[in-house]
Rosetta silent file (secondary structure, phi, psi, omega in degrees, C-alpha in Angstrom):
SEQUENCE: XXXXXXXXXXXXXXXXXXXXXXXXXXXXXXXXXXXXXXXXXXXXXXXXXXXXXXXXXXXXXXXXXXXXXXXXXXXXXXXXXXXXXXXXXXXXXXXXXXXXXXXXXXXXXXXXXXXXXXXXXXXXXXXXXXXXXXXXXXXXXXXXXXXXXXXXXXXXXXXXXXXXXXXXXXXXXXXXXXXXXXXXXXXXXXXXXXXXXXXXXXXXXXXXXXXXXXXXXXXXXXXXXXXXXXXXXXXXXXXXXXXXXXXXXXXXXXXXXXXXXX
SCORE:     score description
SCORE:     0.000 S_00000001
   1 L     0.000  127.662 -172.704   11.354  -10.007    0.450 S_00000001
   2 L  -141.505  167.705  177.422   10.416   -8.223    3.611 S_00000001
   3 E  -141.058  169.981  163.194   10.352   -4.823    5.356 S_00000001
   4 E  -154.477  163.716 -176.017   10.000   -3.218    8.794 S_00000001
   5 E  -114.900  133.564  171.990    9.404    0.196   10.241 S_00000001
   6 E  -124.245  134.359  173.662   11.562    1.931   12.951 S_00000001
   7 E   -94.245  135.248 -178.601   10.997    5.056   14.850 S_00000001
   8 E  -138.209  155.232  176.265   14.188    6.793   15.596 S_00000001
   9 E  -124.635  102.862 -174.722   15.417   10.015   17.291 S_00000001
  10 L    65.139 -124.612  176.263   18.786   10.841   15.799 S_00000001
  11 L   -91.363   -2.304 -178.567   20.821    7.713   16.346 S_00000001
  12 E   -92.247  127.767 -179.509   18.532    6.350   19.004 S_00000001
  13 E   -85.868  123.504 -178.795   16.064    3.605   18.140 S_00000001
  14 E   -92.766  -41.299  179.823   12.797    4.269   19.902 S_00000001
  15 E  -163.228  151.335  177.867   10.601    1.355   18.550 S_00000001
  16 E  -140.895  139.559 -177.542   10.665   -1.223   15.801 S_00000001
  17 L   -87.632  161.738  168.216    8.084   -3.403   14.128 S_00000001
  18 L   -63.696  161.672  176.843    8.543   -7.081   13.269 S_00000001
  19 L   -92.172  149.291  179.577    9.696   -7.835    9.694 S_00000001
  20 E   177.529 -177.391  176.344    7.194   -9.179    7.027 S_00000001
  21 L   -76.368  -10.171  169.801    5.669   -8.267    3.668 S_00000001
  22 E  -142.304  158.508 -176.094    3.662   -5.721    5.686 S_00000001
  23 E  -152.961  151.037  170.336    4.458   -3.931    8.979 S_00000001
  24 E  -139.142  163.307  179.190    2.914   -1.406   11.298 S_00000001
  25 E  -138.423  127.719  173.716    4.077    0.710   14.227 S_00000001
  26 E  -112.731  125.111 -169.947    1.750    1.998   16.877 S_00000001
  27 E  -125.997  108.143 -170.415    3.469    4.750   18.917 S_00000001
  28 L   -89.074   37.750  176.668    1.692    6.012   22.082 S_00000001
  29 L  -141.393  158.002  175.520    3.716    9.159   22.666 S_00000001
  30 L   -66.106  140.323  173.360    4.085   12.686   21.252 S_00000001
  31 L   -70.371  155.556 -177.741    6.672   13.118   18.563 S_00000001
  32 L  -127.150  138.584 -176.839    9.618   15.146   19.422 S_00000001
  33 L   -54.592  128.247 -174.762   11.514   17.343   16.883 S_00000001
  34 L   108.747  -12.719  174.999   14.181   15.250   15.303 S_00000001
  35 E   -69.048  149.365  176.892   12.056   12.004   15.208 S_00000001
  36 E  -146.920  149.582  167.194   11.951   10.120   11.953 S_00000001
  37 E  -103.640  136.029  179.584   10.344    6.951   10.701 S_00000001
  38 E  -121.985  137.640  172.798   12.361    4.561    8.649 S_00000001
  39 E  -102.758  106.526 -178.709   11.125    1.892    6.192 S_00000001
  40 E  -103.041  125.482 -179.863   13.849   -0.728    5.805 S_00000001
  41 E  -115.102  134.567 -173.206   13.465   -3.100    2.805 S_00000001
  42 L   -77.659   -1.908  174.134   15.756   -6.008    2.550 S_00000001
  43 L  -156.522  129.468  175.953   16.194   -5.463   -1.213 S_00000001
  44 L  -125.325  158.756   -8.209   15.929   -2.290   -3.306 S_00000001
  45 L   -63.105  160.176  177.448   14.563   -1.029   -5.549 S_00000001
  46 E  -155.942  149.661  172.376   11.073   -1.972   -4.421 S_00000001
  47 E   -89.956  119.271 -172.527    7.588   -0.792   -4.783 S_00000001
  48 E  -130.423  133.729  172.438    6.240   -0.095   -1.325 S_00000001
  49 E   -89.795  137.271 -178.399    2.916    1.296   -0.082 S_00000001
  50 E  -136.837  152.422  167.957    3.265    3.610    2.864 S_00000001
  51 E  -153.841  107.586 -173.609    1.046    5.751    5.240 S_00000001
  52 L  -102.335    8.325  166.420    3.160    7.306    7.978 S_00000001
  53 L  -158.698  145.725  178.294    0.170    9.270    9.496 S_00000001
  54 L   -58.180  -21.887 -176.837   -3.632    8.803    9.525 S_00000001
  55 L   -86.682   -4.829 -177.707   -3.919   12.315    8.088 S_00000001
  56 L  -107.987  145.360  172.043   -1.958   11.491    4.803 S_00000001
  57 L   -63.922  144.026  170.530   -3.195    9.527    1.867 S_00000001
  58 L   -56.963  147.803 -179.246   -1.475    6.161    1.363 S_00000001
  59 E  -131.966  138.570  172.213    1.237    6.423   -1.228 S_00000001
  60 E   -95.014  110.460 -177.458    2.871    3.877   -3.676 S_00000001
  61 E  -100.081  144.607  168.059    6.568    4.565   -3.580 S_00000001
  62 E  -100.764  105.329 -171.859    9.460    3.366   -5.718 S_00000001
  63 E  -101.643  125.645 -177.410   12.088    3.105   -2.975 S_00000001
  64 L  -107.062   -7.335 -171.663   15.707    3.162   -4.168 S_00000001
  65 L  -137.274  130.741 -177.224   17.377    3.614   -0.826 S_00000001
  66 L  -125.948  125.721    1.181   16.985    1.428    2.375 S_00000001
  67 L   -80.897  151.146  164.617   16.145    2.619    4.888 S_00000001
  68 E   -78.897  123.402 -169.146   13.812    5.171    3.413 S_00000001
  69 E  -105.981  128.090  174.724   13.617    7.988    6.061 S_00000001
  70 E  -112.338  108.068  175.027   10.498   10.082    6.561 S_00000001
  71 E   -77.269  130.441 -176.462   11.243   12.986    8.866 S_00000001
  72 L   -70.662  124.925  179.425    8.410   14.012   11.108 S_00000001
  73 L   -72.598  147.145  175.046    7.490   17.646   10.240 S_00000001
  74 L  -133.371  160.865  174.528    7.268   20.411   12.732 S_00000001
  75 L    60.530 -142.232 -173.353    6.270   24.103   12.725 S_00000001
  76 H   -62.329  -39.965 -176.295    5.277   25.498    9.283 S_00000001
  77 H   -52.350  -28.485  179.438    6.629   22.321    7.640 S_00000001
  78 H   -94.470  -46.933 -168.510    3.693   20.463    9.434 S_00000001
  79 H   -66.608  -36.119 -170.686    1.191   23.298    9.842 S_00000001
  80 L   -91.282  -42.993 -177.808    0.901   24.562    6.234 S_00000001
  81 L   -96.628    0.965 -178.757    0.810   21.552    3.865 S_00000001
  82 L  -118.838  162.090 -173.160   -0.830   18.919    6.151 S_00000001
  83 L   -81.978  157.658 -176.744   -4.276   18.720    7.706 S_00000001
  84 L   -59.472  134.318  177.505   -4.932   19.844   11.324 S_00000001
  85 L    94.580  -13.960 -179.275   -3.917   17.051   13.756 S_00000001
  86 L   -64.005  131.708  173.613   -1.432   15.356   11.398 S_00000001
  87 L    70.291    5.143  179.922    1.607   14.135   13.484 S_00000001
  88 L   -99.970  177.412  178.303    0.158   15.679   16.656 S_00000001
  89 L    73.710 -166.734 -166.386   -1.282   14.025   19.873 S_00000001
  90 L  -111.993   -9.587 -174.358   -0.155   10.968   21.644 S_00000001
  91 L  -120.200  119.172 -170.379   -1.392    8.067   19.626 S_00000001
  92 E  -134.777  143.819 -176.139    0.204    7.402   16.194 S_00000001
  93 E  -140.522  123.544  174.420   -0.002    4.632   13.621 S_00000001
  94 E  -130.369  145.827 -173.483    2.141    4.082   10.600 S_00000001
  95 E  -144.597  156.901  174.832    2.187    1.187    8.118 S_00000001
  96 E  -154.202  151.492  173.180    3.972   -0.102    5.062 S_00000001
  97 E  -153.158  158.850  176.525    3.694   -3.085    2.768 S_00000001
  98 E   -73.765  136.994 -171.865    5.126   -4.412   -0.376 S_00000001
  99 L   -76.541  137.086  173.562    3.038   -3.606   -3.468 S_00000001
 100 L   -69.117  145.227  177.177    1.353   -6.496   -5.357 S_00000001
 101 H   -57.070  -30.086 -176.786    2.464   -7.068   -8.937 S_00000001
 102 H   -74.210  -34.230  176.462   -1.061   -6.256  -10.283 S_00000001
 103 H   -70.351  -36.076  174.501   -0.851   -2.809   -8.440 S_00000001
 104 H   -64.232  -44.061 -176.225    2.590   -2.179  -10.119 S_00000001
 105 H   -84.730   -3.065  177.166    1.295   -2.892  -13.547 S_00000001
 106 L   -68.099  147.691  171.117   -2.026   -1.055  -13.286 S_00000001
 107 L   -63.481  124.923 -177.954   -2.917    2.011  -15.258 S_00000001
 108 E  -164.030  168.155  172.912   -2.563    4.840  -12.634 S_00000001
 109 E   -75.816  106.624  176.580   -1.388    8.326  -11.865 S_00000001
 110 L   -82.891   -3.191  179.850    2.272    7.712  -11.306 S_00000001
 111 L   -89.622  -13.481 -168.508    3.048   11.268  -10.211 S_00000001
 112 L   -76.249  130.854  176.965    1.036   11.163   -6.997 S_00000001
 113 L  -153.567   92.821 -179.774    3.034   11.043   -3.721 S_00000001
 114 L   -69.869  -10.980  179.418    1.493   12.385   -0.535 S_00000001
 115 L  -105.625   17.887  173.399    4.782   11.464    1.288 S_00000001
 116 L   -62.450  147.574  178.238    7.155   13.448   -0.912 S_00000001
 117 L  -120.583  152.123 -176.347    9.571   15.472    0.997 S_00000001
 118 L   -48.613  -37.279  179.697   11.370   18.786    0.151 S_00000001
 119 L   -98.909  167.523  175.941   14.633   16.919   -0.366 S_00000001
 120 L   -80.078  107.841  177.898   15.193   13.887   -2.491 S_00000001
 121 L   -95.524   10.508  177.813   14.868   11.026   -0.056 S_00000001
 122 L    87.903    2.495  174.947   15.412    8.224   -2.471 S_00000001
 123 E  -120.013  131.543 -167.309   11.731    7.458   -2.908 S_00000001
 124 E  -125.473  154.643   10.584    9.814    8.395   -5.935 S_00000001
 125 L   -68.668  154.575  179.804    7.891   10.209   -7.392 S_00000001
 126 E  -141.153  134.711  178.840    9.683   13.285   -6.256 S_00000001
 127 E  -111.688  141.421 -179.829    9.038   16.999   -7.319 S_00000001
 128 E  -146.655  157.296 -176.556   11.569   19.685   -7.298 S_00000001
 129 E  -154.635  154.901  179.746   11.645   23.256   -8.675 S_00000001
 130 L   -85.305   -4.394 -179.641   14.096   26.183   -9.197 S_00000001
 131 L  -148.305  137.866  177.244   11.692   28.604   -7.601 S_00000001
 132 L  -147.146  125.403 -168.245    9.237   28.301   -4.685 S_00000001
 133 H   -54.357  117.227  179.683    7.371   31.336   -3.329 S_00000001
 134 H    46.745   22.329 -175.210    9.285   32.743   -0.312 S_00000001
 135 H    50.320   40.567 -175.979   10.524   29.174    0.302 S_00000001
 136 L  -103.928  147.471 -176.046    7.422   28.481    2.317 S_00000001
 137 H   -65.422  -23.394  176.487    6.048   24.958    2.644 S_00000001
 138 H   -64.902  -16.866 -178.584    2.627   26.057    1.418 S_00000001
 139 H  -126.602   24.740  176.502    4.238   26.627   -2.037 S_00000001
 140 L   -70.362  158.614  178.154    6.757   23.767   -2.335 S_00000001
 141 H   -63.211  -35.583 -177.386    6.910   21.827   -5.503 S_00000001
 142 H   -58.660  -24.899 -179.634    5.946   18.669   -3.598 S_00000001
 143 H   -62.679  -20.957 -174.623    2.369   20.155   -3.144 S_00000001
 144 H   -88.983    3.649  173.191    1.681   19.667   -6.890 S_00000001
 145 H  -131.446   21.707 -174.630    1.949   15.899   -6.516 S_00000001
 146 L   -91.449    1.045  177.610    0.310   15.267   -3.095 S_00000001
 147 L    88.041   -2.839  173.081   -3.051   14.219   -4.503 S_00000001
 148 L   -86.821  125.597  179.277   -4.807   17.393   -3.287 S_00000001
 149 L  -118.515   14.577  178.623   -6.818   19.233   -5.916 S_00000001
 150 L   -69.392  130.190 -170.571   -8.632   21.995   -3.903 S_00000001
 151 L  -143.097    9.668  178.717   -7.750   25.095   -5.946 S_00000001
 152 L   -85.908   -5.186  167.990  -10.227   27.888   -5.297 S_00000001
 153 L  -133.885 -175.050 -177.782   -8.000   29.563   -2.688 S_00000001
 154 L  -138.805  149.699  178.962   -4.338   29.809   -2.009 S_00000001
 155 L   119.973 -135.452 -171.163   -2.170   29.216    1.056 S_00000001
 156 L   -73.557  173.695  179.561   -2.291   26.503    3.676 S_00000001
 157 L   -46.234  140.337    3.002   -3.896   23.137    3.517 S_00000001
 158 L   -91.797   22.694 -171.214   -6.064   22.143    1.691 S_00000001
 159 L  -116.161   32.462  172.754   -5.077   24.811   -0.809 S_00000001
 160 L   -66.646  157.136 -175.707   -1.273   24.251   -0.928 S_00000001
 161 L  -163.234  175.984  172.556    0.263   24.563   -4.399 S_00000001
 162 E   -96.391  110.103  173.188    3.556   25.184   -6.300 S_00000001
 163 E  -100.304  148.827 -166.140    4.155   28.839   -6.349 S_00000001
 164 L  -102.496    4.329  178.155    6.855   30.218   -8.716 S_00000001
 165 L    55.989   31.443  176.671    7.992   33.311   -6.755 S_00000001
 166 L    68.203   14.803 -174.535    7.241   35.544   -9.709 S_00000001
 167 L   -83.228  133.127  171.099   10.009   33.951  -11.707 S_00000001
 168 L   -70.453  -28.287 -177.300    9.858   34.033  -15.457 S_00000001
 169 L   -97.200   14.372 -175.984   12.304   31.266  -15.695 S_00000001
 170 L   -60.566  142.627 -178.312   10.442   28.905  -13.173 S_00000001
 171 L  -144.963  144.127 -179.859   10.736   25.206  -13.878 S_00000001
 172 E  -124.813  128.528 -172.023    9.227   22.219  -12.241 S_00000001
 173 E  -112.508  128.928  169.318   11.048   18.782  -12.308 S_00000001
 174 E  -114.216  120.021  174.071    9.190   15.417  -11.652 S_00000001
 175 E  -100.299  114.090  178.082   11.373   12.411  -11.158 S_00000001
 176 E   -85.832  -29.119  173.505    9.454    9.082  -11.444 S_00000001
 177 E    86.958   -9.321 -179.540   12.597    7.038  -10.720 S_00000001
 178 E  -153.094  162.154 -178.882   11.574    4.068  -13.047 S_00000001
 179 E   -68.041  130.310  173.232   10.308    3.651  -16.599 S_00000001
 180 E  -131.808  134.486  170.059    6.662    4.411  -17.170 S_00000001
 181 E   -85.972  109.167 -176.409    4.699    4.316  -20.486 S_00000001
 182 E  -107.310  156.964  177.920    2.485    7.327  -20.246 S_00000001
 183 E  -141.355    2.715  176.802   -0.441    8.404  -22.343 S_00000001
 184 E  -158.294  144.777  171.053   -2.083   11.302  -20.527 S_00000001
 185 E  -117.355  149.186 -174.955   -1.375   14.385  -18.485 S_00000001
 186 E  -137.634  122.202  178.134   -3.714   16.190  -16.283 S_00000001
 187 E  -113.810  128.232  174.739   -3.038   19.867  -15.064 S_00000001
 188 E  -116.958  103.503  177.268   -4.970   21.444  -12.221 S_00000001
 189 E   -71.173  145.649  163.822   -4.219   25.200  -12.144 S_00000001
 190 L   -66.337  135.931 -172.100   -4.649   27.136   -8.868 S_00000001
 191 L  -132.126   46.222  177.339   -7.766   29.087   -9.489 S_00000001
 192 L   -88.575   61.607 -178.377   -8.180   31.716   -6.900 S_00000001
 193 L   -69.258  137.775    6.090   -9.282   34.250   -9.452 S_00000001
 194 L   -87.705   -0.800  177.767   -8.861   37.265   -9.688 S_00000001
 195 L   -58.366  -40.110 -174.689   -5.933   36.955   -7.152 S_00000001
 196 L   -96.779  152.752  169.138   -4.376   34.325   -9.501 S_00000001
 197 L   -96.797 -165.504  172.171   -3.340   34.547  -13.034 S_00000001
 198 L  -155.914  164.022  177.406   -2.842   31.406  -15.250 S_00000001
 199 E   -91.731  136.996  172.246   -0.528   30.087  -17.877 S_00000001
 200 E   -80.992  -23.490  172.687   -1.693   29.952  -21.422 S_00000001
 201 E  -152.727  159.746  175.730    0.825   27.339  -22.388 S_00000001
 202 E  -143.501  139.962  175.703    3.466   25.073  -20.775 S_00000001
 203 E   -94.751  125.798  172.927    6.194   23.103  -22.542 S_00000001
 204 E  -100.926  112.182  176.679    6.689   19.574  -21.232 S_00000001
 205 E   -93.532  108.944 -173.822   10.234   18.230  -21.676 S_00000001
 206 E   -83.271  164.348 -178.184   10.175   14.443  -21.282 S_00000001
 207 L   -76.330  -11.036 -179.216   13.236   12.395  -20.152 S_00000001
 208 L   -87.283    1.644 -176.064   13.287   10.549  -23.434 S_00000001
 209 L    96.037   -9.162  178.912   14.188   13.788  -25.303 S_00000001
 210 L   -80.589  176.214  173.205   10.676   14.520  -26.661 S_00000001
 211 E  -159.272  167.400 -178.339    8.511   17.420  -25.702 S_00000001
 212 E  -150.937  144.587  175.159    4.949   18.615  -25.986 S_00000001
 213 E  -104.883  120.885  174.546    3.258   22.015  -25.677 S_00000001
 214 E  -102.487  131.764 -175.614    0.107   22.105  -23.646 S_00000001
 215 E  -106.415  123.786 -170.722   -2.272   24.982  -24.223 S_00000001
 216 L  -100.636  150.939  173.429   -4.218   25.935  -21.100 S_00000001
 217 L  -109.439  161.400  172.879   -7.533   27.607  -20.307 S_00000001
 218 L   -87.992   99.553 -172.643   -8.434   29.814  -17.341 S_00000001
 219 L  -154.734  155.976  174.778  -10.474   27.374  -15.484 S_00000001
 220 L   -85.267  -16.528 -172.121  -10.714   25.739  -12.107 S_00000001
 221 L   -76.789  148.489  169.829  -11.332   22.295  -13.760 S_00000001
 222 L   -58.684  142.560  179.342   -8.716   19.578  -14.356 S_00000001
 223 E  -113.284  114.226 -170.819   -7.378   19.982  -17.875 S_00000001
 224 E   -96.085  143.354 -176.643   -6.677   16.599  -19.596 S_00000001
 225 E  -140.274  112.231  174.252   -4.136   16.203  -22.469 S_00000001
 226 E   -68.293  135.636 -178.314   -3.829   12.859  -24.456 S_00000001
 227 E  -117.703  132.015  173.823   -0.025   12.189  -24.929 S_00000001
 228 E   -59.992  133.238 -169.027    1.255    9.878  -27.753 S_00000001
 229 E   -67.589  131.362 -177.137    2.512    6.977  -25.734 S_00000001
 230 E  -146.392  154.043  175.746    6.196    7.240  -24.731 S_00000001
 231 E  -100.259  124.767 -175.973    8.394    5.681  -21.970 S_00000001
 232 E  -132.190  165.974  167.720    9.863    8.104  -19.553 S_00000001
 233 E  -114.624   -6.351 -177.883   11.540    8.291  -16.090 S_00000001
 234 E   174.898  177.638  178.742   10.572   11.919  -15.457 S_00000001
 235 E  -152.865  170.941  172.994    9.642   15.175  -17.092 S_00000001
 236 E  -135.912  134.815  177.278   10.118   18.934  -16.729 S_00000001
 237 E   -90.555  114.758  176.299    7.440   21.797  -16.912 S_00000001
 238 E  -132.691 -178.064  178.939    9.337   24.769  -18.645 S_00000001
 239 E    43.240   50.531 -177.730    8.586   27.766  -20.637 S_00000001
 240 E   -81.136  113.015 -170.593    5.513   28.660  -18.625 S_00000001
 241 E   -94.835  110.328 -178.177    3.771   31.417  -20.632 S_00000001
 242 E   -79.573  145.079  178.835    1.672   33.691  -18.257 S_00000001
 243 L   -69.106  154.613 -173.359   -1.540   35.200  -19.474 S_00000001
 244 L   -89.958   62.883  171.334   -1.438   39.044  -20.131 S_00000001
 245 L  -108.389 -176.151 -170.360   -3.759   39.921  -17.188 S_00000001
 246 L   -84.367  -18.352  178.416   -3.475   42.220  -14.205 S_00000001
 247 L   -75.613  153.070 -178.619   -2.531   39.346  -11.787 S_00000001
 248 L  -115.529   11.468 -165.476    1.025   38.310  -10.993 S_00000001
 249 L  -122.801   66.807  173.450    0.291   34.882   -9.358 S_00000001
 250 L   -78.155  148.973  178.357    0.023   31.876  -11.635 S_00000001
 251 E  -158.324  164.392 -177.956    0.428   28.560   -9.750 S_00000001
 252 E  -115.366  119.953  178.593    0.032   24.878  -10.090 S_00000001
 253 E   -83.894  -35.097  179.854   -2.153   22.874   -7.729 S_00000001
 254 E  -162.489  139.549  171.242   -1.606   19.378   -9.154 S_00000001
 255 E  -110.533  123.658  173.928    0.180   17.485  -11.965 S_00000001
 256 E  -119.188  135.718  179.841   -1.023   13.993  -12.864 S_00000001
 257 E  -125.796  110.383 -173.335    0.739   11.600  -15.080 S_00000001
 258 E  -100.431  137.412  174.802   -1.104    8.477  -16.167 S_00000001
 259 E   176.934 -159.482 -178.389    0.346    5.319  -17.564 S_00000001
 260 E  -124.830  142.351  176.977    1.671    1.897  -16.846 S_00000001
 261 E   -76.293  141.599  178.503    4.987    1.040  -15.236 S_00000001
 262 L   -99.263    0.000    0.000    7.337   -1.076  -17.360 S_00000001
């Protein structure tokens, strides 16, 4: 089993790495709008580690489509959820490698994906929502699984979050893409108090048909919830009950889902 990385602009191939169990691409030019990095795996589904820019954390992806395409972000898509300098300049380095069996079977947070995109790219985990504040990248659902837990402010990096646009019916959907036996959830609320409000409870609807109600506190600390072990491929956060305070802005900084892949 092997993979390679290709830099493309539309249908034009700009550069391609050799194939192997790992690959990298060093690109000594500025990106242009419309550029994308493609990771091609000769057999899918596959567990693949990727890092498409030095400013992003590496991510373990469950890739179901080959090639997996990561579109280079521009304008607010880049400036708001990513660190200064990400995807900028003239010298770029991206890498990918096949995950080792011990990494796949390890107990870990299976919801984290620093490379999640607003659309479903065929690589998981993937976050989506029926409401995102002003449709701005600083409040996309993907921000709640990017591995960043800075929550004492709101807005651009490193304080990006999932904002619900003031919707009482807001729902957040996490697709893992493969079976995971979970046993713990962690919720990190955005805590820019008193600007922010918070949810007093959230219902978690699991893909196996079960559900759980999480009772939350007004705190900036991560809130841990032990979950009776169950095997799921995803979940939905629904019935978000807002505290009866003066603020109108509850938001989610990070959702973590711990368990083992099956």
